[in-house]
DRENTORKOL-3810 file (N, C-alpha, C; in nm, 4 decimals):
REM DRENTORKOL-3810
@n.u->0.3250; n.v->-6.9413; n.w->-5.7317; ca.u->0.2412; ca.v->-7.0116; ca.w->-5.6357; c.u->0.1951; c.v->-6.9174; c.w->-5.5250
@n.u->0.2831; n.v->-6.8241; n.w->-5.4819; ca.u->0.2470; ca.v->-6.7324; ca.w->-5.3750; c.u->0.1338; c.v->-6.6390; c.w->-5.4151
@n.u->0.1260; n.v->-6.6036; n.w->-5.5417; ca.u->0.0217; ca.v->-6.5111; ca.w->-5.5847; c.u->-0.1154; c.v->-6.5763; c.w->-5.5828
@n.u->-0.1207; n.v->-6.7084; n.w->-5.5793; ca.u->-0.2483; ca.v->-6.7781; ca.w->-5.5783; c.u->-0.3086; c.v->-6.7855; c.w->-5.4379
@n.u->-0.2273; n.v->-6.7728; n.w->-5.3350; ca.u->-0.2761; ca.v->-6.7800; ca.w->-5.1988; c.u->-0.3354; c.v->-6.6467; c.w->-5.1556
@n.u->-0.4406; n.v->-6.6502; n.w->-5.0748; ca.u->-0.4916; ca.v->-6.5236; ca.w->-5.0206; c.u->-0.3851; c.v->-6.4568; c.w->-4.9339
@n.u->-0.3961; n.v->-6.3255; n.w->-4.9198; ca.u->-0.2961; ca.v->-6.2490; ca.w->-4.8457; c.u->-0.2848; c.v->-6.2961; c.w->-4.7010
@n.u->-0.3958; n.v->-6.3341; n.w->-4.6388; ca.u->-0.3922; ca.v->-6.3781; ca.w->-4.4995; c.u->-0.3111; c.v->-6.5066; c.w->-4.4841
@n.u->-0.3187; n.v->-6.5943; n.w->-4.5810; ca.u->-0.2452; ca.v->-6.7208; ca.w->-4.5709; c.u->-0.0975; c.v->-6.7044; c.w->-4.6021
@n.u->-0.0600; n.v->-6.6010; n.w->-4.6739; ca.u->0.0804; ca.v->-6.5802; ca.w->-4.7055; c.u->0.1594; c.v->-6.5361; c.w->-4.5833
@n.u->0.0958; n.v->-6.4780; n.w->-4.4859; ca.u->0.1655; ca.v->-6.4222; ca.w->-4.3704; c.u->0.1756; c.v->-6.5203; c.w->-4.2534
@n.u->0.1140; n.v->-6.6366; n.w->-4.2640; ca.u->0.1200; ca.v->-6.7337; ca.w->-4.1545; c.u->0.2586; c.v->-6.7965; c.w->-4.1515
@n.u->0.3226; n.v->-6.7877; n.w->-4.0349; ca.u->0.4548; ca.v->-6.8460; ca.w->-4.0207; c.u->0.4436; c.v->-6.9880; c.w->-3.9673
@n.u->0.5530; n.v->-7.0600; n.w->-3.9745; ca.u->0.5527; ca.v->-7.2005; ca.w->-3.9353; c.u->0.5174; c.v->-7.2204; c.w->-3.7892
@n.u->0.5579; n.v->-7.1278; n.w->-3.7030; ca.u->0.5308; ca.v->-7.1433; ca.w->-3.5604; c.u->0.3811; c.v->-7.1449; c.w->-3.5319
@n.u->0.3074; n.v->-7.0584; n.w->-3.6014; ca.u->0.1636; ca.v->-7.0510; ca.w->-3.5786; c.u->0.0931; c.v->-7.1777; c.w->-3.6258
@n.u->0.1395; n.v->-7.2328; n.w->-3.7355; ca.u->0.0829; ca.v->-7.3587; ca.w->-3.7829; c.u->0.1131; c.v->-7.4691; c.w->-3.6827
@n.u->0.2355; n.v->-7.4723; n.w->-3.6324; ca.u->0.2736; ca.v->-7.5722; ca.w->-3.5336; c.u->0.1918; c.v->-7.5583; c.w->-3.4059
@n.u->0.1735; n.v->-7.4348; n.w->-3.3576; ca.u->0.0932; ca.v->-7.4121; ca.w->-3.2373; c.u->-0.0522; c.v->-7.4522; c.w->-3.2606
@n.u->-0.1042; n.v->-7.4239; n.w->-3.3772; ca.u->-0.2419; ca.v->-7.4613; ca.w->-3.4084; c.u->-0.2622; c.v->-7.6118; c.w->-3.4122
@n.u->-0.1702; n.v->-7.6814; n.w->-3.4761; ca.u->-0.1785; ca.v->-7.8278; ca.w->-3.4829; c.u->-0.1628; c.v->-7.8891; c.w->-3.3437
@n.u->-0.0703; n.v->-7.8351; n.w->-3.2649; ca.u->-0.0500; ca.v->-7.8854; ca.w->-3.1290; c.u->-0.1735; c.v->-7.8623; c.w->-3.0425
@n.u->-0.2335; n.v->-7.7447; n.w->-3.0541; ca.u->-0.3552; ca.v->-7.7163; ca.w->-2.9797; c.u->-0.4675; c.v->-7.8097; c.w->-3.0195
@n.u->-0.4808; n.v->-7.8371; n.w->-3.1488; ca.u->-0.5840; ca.v->-7.9300; ca.w->-3.1953; c.u->-0.5609; c.v->-8.0703; c.w->-3.1424
@n.u->-0.4354; n.v->-8.1158; n.w->-3.1439; ca.u->-0.4039; ca.v->-8.2498; ca.w->-3.0924; c.u->-0.4345; c.v->-8.2587; c.w->-2.9420
@n.u->-0.3983; n.v->-8.1537; n.w->-2.8667; ca.u->-0.4257; ca.v->-8.1533; ca.w->-2.7229; c.u->-0.5752; c.v->-8.1511; c.w->-2.6937
@n.u->-0.6504; n.v->-8.0724; n.w->-2.7688; ca.u->-0.7949; ca.v->-8.0671; ca.w->-2.7496; c.u->-0.8600; c.v->-8.1997; c.w->-2.7864
@n.u->-0.8114; n.v->-8.2627; n.w->-2.8922; ca.u->-0.8626; ca.v->-8.3937; ca.w->-2.9308; c.u->-0.8315; c.v->-8.4984; c.w->-2.8236
@n.u->-0.7117; n.v->-8.4932; n.w->-2.7668; ca.u->-0.6755; ca.v->-8.5857; ca.w->-2.6593; c.u->-0.7626; c.v->-8.5624; c.w->-2.5361
@n.u->-0.7891; n.v->-8.4364; n.w->-2.5030; ca.u->-0.8759; ca.v->-8.4062; ca.w->-2.3893; c.u->-1.0156; c.v->-8.4637; c.w->-2.4113
@n.u->-1.0702; n.v->-8.4420; n.w->-2.5292; ca.u->-1.2058; ca.v->-8.4910; ca.w->-2.5574; c.u->-1.2078; c.v->-8.6437; c.w->-2.5538
@n.u->-1.1086; n.v->-8.7061; n.w->-2.6153; ca.u->-1.1080; ca.v->-8.8521; ca.w->-2.6232; c.u->-1.0733; c.v->-8.9225; c.w->-2.4938
@n.u->-0.9861; n.v->-8.8620; n.w->-2.4134; ca.u->-0.9384; ca.v->-8.9305; ca.w->-2.2929; c.u->-1.0069; c.v->-8.8862; c.w->-2.1638
@n.u->-1.0682; n.v->-8.7681; n.w->-2.1623; ca.u->-1.1291; ca.v->-8.7185; ca.w->-2.0387; c.u->-1.2784; c.v->-8.6960; c.w->-2.0553
@n.u->-1.3184; n.v->-8.6199; n.w->-2.1566; ca.u->-1.4585; ca.v->-8.5794; ca.w->-2.1681; c.u->-1.5507; c.v->-8.6950; c.w->-2.2058
@n.u->-1.5161; n.v->-8.7700; n.w->-2.3074; ca.u->-1.6031; ca.v->-8.8787; ca.w->-2.3535; c.u->-1.6209; c.v->-8.9869; c.w->-2.2475
@n.u->-1.5147; n.v->-9.0350; n.w->-2.1814; ca.u->-1.5379; ca.v->-9.1342; ca.w->-2.0753; c.u->-1.6176; c.v->-9.0789; c.w->-1.9571
@n.u->-1.5964; n.v->-8.9515; n.w->-1.9227; ca.u->-1.6695; ca.v->-8.8933; ca.w->-1.8100; c.u->-1.8177; c.v->-8.8826; c.w->-1.8417
@n.u->-1.8505; n.v->-8.8358; n.w->-1.9596; ca.u->-1.9914; ca.v->-8.8214; ca.w->-1.9973; c.u->-2.0551; c.v->-8.9581; c.w->-2.0207
@n.u->-1.9806; n.v->-9.0503; n.w->-2.0767; ca.u->-2.0340; ca.v->-9.1834; ca.w->-2.1047; c.u->-2.0573; c.v->-9.2691; c.w->-1.9816
@n.u->-2.0043; n.v->-9.2290; n.w->-1.8686; ca.u->-2.0184; ca.v->-9.3083; ca.w->-1.7463; c.u->-2.1529; c.v->-9.2911; c.w->-1.6789
@n.u->-2.2298; n.v->-9.1934; n.w->-1.7219; ca.u->-2.3555; ca.v->-9.1634; ca.w->-1.6554; c.u->-2.4709; c.v->-9.1789; c.w->-1.7520
@n.u->-2.5906; n.v->-9.2060; n.w->-1.6969; ca.u->-2.7068; ca.v->-9.2317; ca.w->-1.7796; c.u->-2.8027; c.v->-9.1157; c.w->-1.7900
@n.u->-2.8186; n.v->-9.0417; n.w->-1.6831; ca.u->-2.9148; ca.v->-8.9317; ca.w->-1.6849; c.u->-2.8527; c.v->-8.8084; c.w->-1.7503
@n.u->-2.9391; n.v->-8.7257; n.w->-1.8072; ca.u->-2.8930; ca.v->-8.6068; ca.w->-1.8781; c.u->-2.8228; c.v->-8.5108; c.w->-1.7834
@n.u->-2.8777; n.v->-8.4886; n.w->-1.6650; ca.u->-2.8162; ca.v->-8.3916; ca.w->-1.5740; c.u->-2.6825; c.v->-8.4427; c.w->-1.5231
@n.u->-2.6694; n.v->-8.5741; n.w->-1.5073; ca.u->-2.5410; ca.v->-8.6309; ca.w->-1.4657; c.u->-2.4358; c.v->-8.6122; c.w->-1.5752
@n.u->-2.4765; n.v->-8.6305; n.w->-1.7007; ca.u->-2.3841; ca.v->-8.6096; ca.w->-1.8122; c.u->-2.3419; c.v->-8.4629; c.w->-1.8205
@n.u->-2.4366; n.v->-8.3720; n.w->-1.7961; ca.u->-2.4048; ca.v->-8.2292; ca.w->-1.8010; c.u->-2.3067; c.v->-8.1919; c.w->-1.6909
@n.u->-2.3271; n.v->-8.2444; n.w->-1.5709; ca.u->-2.2366; ca.v->-8.2150; ca.w->-1.4598; c.u->-2.0988; c.v->-8.2761; c.w->-1.4857
@n.u->-2.0950; n.v->-8.3965; n.w->-1.5413; ca.u->-1.9655; ca.v->-8.4578; ca.w->-1.5745; c.u->-1.8920; c.v->-8.3762; c.w->-1.6797
@n.u->-1.9646; n.v->-8.3244; n.w->-1.7773; ca.u->-1.9032; ca.v->-8.2382; ca.w->-1.8777; c.u->-1.8501; c.v->-8.1093; c.w->-1.8171
@n.u->-1.9278; n.v->-8.0503; n.w->-1.7252; ca.u->-1.8844; ca.v->-7.9272; ca.w->-1.6593; c.u->-1.7590; c.v->-7.9509; c.w->-1.5746
@n.u->-1.7578; n.v->-8.0600; n.w->-1.5020; ca.u->-1.6393; ca.v->-8.0920; ca.w->-1.4218; c.u->-1.5184; c.v->-8.1221; c.w->-1.5099
@n.u->-1.5423; n.v->-8.1794; n.w->-1.6263; ca.u->-1.4319; ca.v->-8.2029; ca.w->-1.7197; c.u->-1.3749; c.v->-8.0711; c.w->-1.7716
@n.u->-1.4607; n.v->-7.9707; n.w->-1.7871; ca.u->-1.4121; ca.v->-7.8384; ca.w->-1.8277; c.u->-1.3239; c.v->-7.7792; c.w->-1.7180
@n.u->-1.3593; n.v->-7.8029; n.w->-1.5911; ca.u->-1.2740; ca.v->-7.7583; ca.w->-1.4809; c.u->-1.1380; c.v->-7.8290; c.w->-1.4850
@n.u->-1.1370; n.v->-7.9556; n.w->-1.5197; ca.u->-1.0108; ca.v->-8.0292; ca.w->-1.5332; c.u->-0.9278; c.v->-7.9684; c.w->-1.6457
@n.u->-0.9917; n.v->-7.9348; n.w->-1.7570; ca.u->-0.9204; ca.v->-7.8705; ca.w->-1.8670; c.u->-0.8615; c.v->-7.7366; c.w->-1.8236
@n.u->-0.9399; n.v->-7.6584; n.w->-1.7491; ca.u->-0.8900; ca.v->-7.5290; ca.w->-1.7009; c.u->-0.7700; c.v->-7.5479; c.w->-1.6084
@n.u->-0.7756; n.v->-7.6484; n.w->-1.5217; ca.u->-0.6636; ca.v->-7.6747; ca.w->-1.4310; c.u->-0.5386; c.v->-7.7158; c.w->-1.5098
@n.u->-0.5555; n.v->-7.7975; n.w->-1.6118; ca.u->-0.4415; ca.v->-7.8380; ca.w->-1.6941; c.u->-0.3808; c.v->-7.7189; c.w->-1.7679
@n.u->-0.4650; n.v->-7.6283; n.w->-1.8154; ca.u->-0.4156; ca.v->-7.5085; ca.w->-1.8832; c.u->-0.3385; c.v->-7.4199; c.w->-1.7861
@n.u->-0.3919; n.v->-7.4018; n.w->-1.6647; ca.u->-0.3237; ca.v->-7.3186; ca.w->-1.5649; c.u->-0.1885; c.v->-7.3792; c.w->-1.5283
@n.u->-0.1835; n.v->-7.5097; n.w->-1.5097; ca.u->-0.0572; ca.v->-7.5756; ca.w->-1.4772; c.u->0.0445; c.v->-7.5568; c.w->-1.5908
@n.u->-0.0001; n.v->-7.5701; n.w->-1.7138; ca.u->0.0891; ca.v->-7.5511; ca.w->-1.8273; c.u->0.1415; c.v->-7.4086; c.w->-1.8375
@n.u->0.0544; n.v->-7.3108; n.w->-1.8128; ca.u->0.0966; ca.v->-7.1709; ca.w->-1.8187; c.u->0.1965; c.v->-7.1405; c.w->-1.7076
@n.u->0.1707; n.v->-7.1905; n.w->-1.5873; ca.u->0.2614; ca.v->-7.1653; ca.w->-1.4751; c.u->0.3978; c.v->-7.2290; c.w->-1.5013
@n.u->0.3986; n.v->-7.3519; n.w->-1.5479; ca.u->0.5265; ca.v->-7.4173; ca.w->-1.5778; c.u->0.6004; c.v->-7.3450; c.w->-1.6902
@n.u->0.5272; n.v->-7.2993; n.w->-1.7908; ca.u->0.5902; ca.v->-7.2234; ca.w->-1.8985; c.u->0.6503; c.v->-7.0930; c.w->-1.8490
@n.u->0.5797; n.v->-7.0229; n.w->-1.7604; ca.u->0.6324; ca.v->-6.8990; ca.w->-1.7045; c.u->0.7553; c.v->-6.9233; c.w->-1.6185
@n.u->0.7551; n.v->-7.0328; n.w->-1.5442; ca.u->0.8721; ca.v->-7.0653; ca.w->-1.4624; c.u->0.9930; c.v->-7.0895; c.w->-1.5521
@n.u->0.9734; n.v->-7.1624; n.w->-1.6604; ca.u->1.0846; ca.v->-7.1891; ca.w->-1.7519; c.u->1.1341; c.v->-7.0596; c.w->-1.8154
@n.u->1.0420; n.v->-6.9735; n.w->-1.8574; ca.u->1.0824; ca.v->-6.8485; ca.w->-1.9219; c.u->1.1533; c.v->-6.7561; c.w->-1.8234
@n.u->1.0997; n.v->-6.7424; n.w->-1.7038; ca.u->1.1566; ca.v->-6.6490; ca.w->-1.6074; c.u->1.2843; c.v->-6.6995; c.w->-1.5422
@n.u->1.2987; n.v->-6.8286; n.w->-1.5278; ca.u->1.4166; ca.v->-6.8870; ca.w->-1.4626; c.u->1.5057; c.v->-6.9612; c.w->-1.5606
@n.u->1.5038; n.v->-6.9204; n.w->-1.6879; ca.u->1.5770; ca.v->-6.9933; ca.w->-1.7904; c.u->1.7267; c.v->-6.9976; c.w->-1.7622
@n.u->1.7852; n.v->-6.8865; n.w->-1.7258; ca.u->1.9298; ca.v->-6.8837; ca.w->-1.7002; c.u->1.9676; c.v->-6.9714; c.w->-1.5820
@n.u->1.8882; n.v->-6.9693; n.w->-1.4766; ca.u->1.9145; ca.v->-7.0545; ca.w->-1.3611; c.u->1.9031; c.v->-7.2015; c.w->-1.3987
@n.u->1.8005; n.v->-7.2354; n.w->-1.4753; ca.u->1.7841; ca.v->-7.3747; ca.w->-1.5189; c.u->1.8982; c.v->-7.4181; c.w->-1.6105
@n.u->1.9429; n.v->-7.3281; n.w->-1.6964; ca.u->2.0523; ca.v->-7.3605; ca.w->-1.7867; c.u->2.1821; c.v->-7.3842; c.w->-1.7093
@n.u->2.2095; n.v->-7.3014; n.w->-1.6085; ca.u->2.3275; ca.v->-7.3229; ca.w->-1.5240; c.u->2.3179; c.v->-7.4541; c.w->-1.4493
@n.u->2.2004; n.v->-7.4886; n.w->-1.4023; ca.u->2.1804; ca.v->-7.6153; ca.w->-1.3307; c.u->2.2045; c.v->-7.7352; c.w->-1.4210
@n.u->2.1579; n.v->-7.7274; n.w->-1.5447; ca.u->2.1750; ca.v->-7.8389; ca.w->-1.6392; c.u->2.3218; c.v->-7.8531; c.w->-1.6794
@n.u->2.3915; n.v->-7.7431; n.w->-1.6931; ca.u->2.5326; ca.v->-7.7499; ca.w->-1.7350; c.u->2.6254; c.v->-7.8002; c.w->-1.6239
@n.u->2.5792; n.v->-7.8049; n.w->-1.5026; ca.u->2.6610; ca.v->-7.8616; ca.w->-1.3950; c.u->2.6819; c.v->-8.0108; c.w->-1.4120
@n.u->2.5891; n.v->-8.0771; n.w->-1.4760; ca.u->2.5974; ca.v->-8.2230; ca.w->-1.4881; c.u->2.6559; c.v->-8.2636; c.w->-1.6162
END
């Protein structure tokens, strides 16, 4: 079965597939829960364009918050682990 797959697909590990699926789910949630209602709330073309642009800023802010929280967890992992083990 492995010989039938292209070489590029044989090297994909489970983590990358998981990250890809998670990214797709998050992007789909963003489009469905933030972008579509924001654009649908306005009637004029320029209003829809501005709502879409502002929604992209919201997406950027969510990404920055996620990266910062991830860095805090990675950099302070031992401190957080000691804090959790106290309880």
